[in-house]
C-alpha positions in Angstrom: -11.5 17.1 -45.4 -10.5 20.8 -45.3 -6.9 20.0 -44.5 -7.0 22.0 -41.3 -6.3 19.1 -39.0 -4.3 15.9 -39.4 -5.9 12.5 -38.7 -3.3 12.1 -35.9 -4.5 15.3 -34.1 -6.6 13.2 -31.7 -4.8 10.2 -30.2 -6.4 6.7 -30.4 -7.3 5.1 -27.1 -4.1 3.0 -27.2 -1.9 6.0 -28.0 -3.5 7.9 -25.2 -3.0 5.1 -22.7 0.7 4.8 -23.7 1.2 8.5 -23.4 -0.5 8.6 -20.0 1.5 5.6 -18.8 4.8 7.4 -19.7 3.5 10.7 -18.1 2.5 8.9 -14.9 5.8 7.1 -14.6 7.7 10.4 -15.0 5.5 12.3 -12.5 4.3 10.0 -9.8 7.4 9.7 -7.6 7.9 11.9 -4.5 4.5 13.3 -3.4 2.6 11.4 -6.1 -0.1 12.5 -8.5 -3.7 13.1 -7.6 -6.7 12.5 -9.8 -9.3 15.2 -10.2 -12.3 13.9 -12.2 -15.1 16.1 -13.6 -18.1 14.0 -14.4 -18.2 10.2 -14.4 -18.8 7.2 -16.5 -16.3 5.5 -18.8 -14.9 8.7 -20.4 -14.1 10.1 -16.9 -12.8 6.7 -15.7 -10.5 5.8 -18.6 -7.4 7.7 -17.4 -7.6 6.4 -13.8 -7.2 2.9 -15.2 -3.5 3.6 -16.1 -2.4 2.6 -12.6 -4.1 -0.9 -12.4 -3.0 -1.5 -16.1 0.6 -1.0 -15.1 0.7 -3.3 -12.1 -2.0 -5.8 -13.1 -1.4 -6.2 -16.9 2.2 -5.1 -17.2 3.2 -6.6 -13.9 5.2 -3.6 -12.8 5.4 -3.7 -9.0 6.8 -0.3 -8.3 3.7 1.7 -9.4 2.3 4.0 -6.7 -1.4 4.4 -6.4 -3.0 7.8 -7.2 -2.2 10.0 -4.2 -5.8 11.3 -3.9 -9.1 11.2 -5.8 -11.6 14.0 -6.1 -14.7 13.9 -8.3 -17.3 16.5 -9.2 -20.5 14.8 -10.3 -24.2 15.4 -10.3 -25.0 11.8 -10.9 -26.5 10.1 -7.8 -25.4 6.8 -6.5 -27.7 4.0 -7.5 -27.5 0.3 -8.4 -25.9 -0.1 -11.8 -25.1 3.6 -12.2 -21.5 3.8 -13.4 -21.5 7.6 -13.5 -22.7 7.7 -9.9 -20.3 5.1 -8.5 -18.7 6.3 -5.3 -14.9 6.5 -5.0 -14.7 3.4 -2.8 -15.9 1.4 -5.8 -12.5 2.2 -7.4 -10.7 0.2 -4.6 -12.2 -3.1 -5.7 -10.8 -2.6 -9.2 -7.3 -1.6 -8.0 -7.7 2.0 -9.2 -7.3 3.4 -5.7 -5.7 2.1 -2.5 -7.9 1.7 0.6 -6.0 4.5 2.3 -6.2 7.0 -0.7 -7.9 10.2 0.4 -11.2 10.3 -1.6 -13.6 13.1 -2.1 -16.8 13.6 -4.0 -18.6 16.9 -4.7 -22.2 16.2 -5.6 -23.0 19.2 -7.7 -23.1 20.7 -11.2 -19.5 20.8 -12.4 -20.1 23.9 -14.5 -20.7 25.8 -11.3 -18.4 24.1 -8.8 -15.3 23.4 -11.0 -14.6 27.1 -11.7 -15.0 28.0 -8.0 -12.7 25.2 -6.9 -10.0 26.0 -9.5 -10.2 29.7 -8.5 -9.6 28.8 -4.9 -6.9 26.3 -5.7 -5.0 28.7 -8.0 -5.5 31.6 -5.5 -7.5 33.8 -7.9 
């Protein structure tokens, strides 16, 4: 309303998935692309679905799986808890391969993520 942002500033779900598909295709060759998820649930799981969408829905057969999966979550595993679903659950939906290295850090992401990023970036 103030004219500070355009309505197109935030992509729609379809625009985001198209962009992510193109990005993944351009960056997943060679060593592949890992997936680092902070939190869980549908919002955290949406981008990982680009891989099964490409080979299941678009029927592209040259799509590599994510090269690794790491999640920071404070949600505990329980029956029916989507946010607390363990990484192996993603195998059954075609999001990860059975041999994909999978890690879960059960902690508060506001504490753990900065520590992990500092170590990864060598700070």
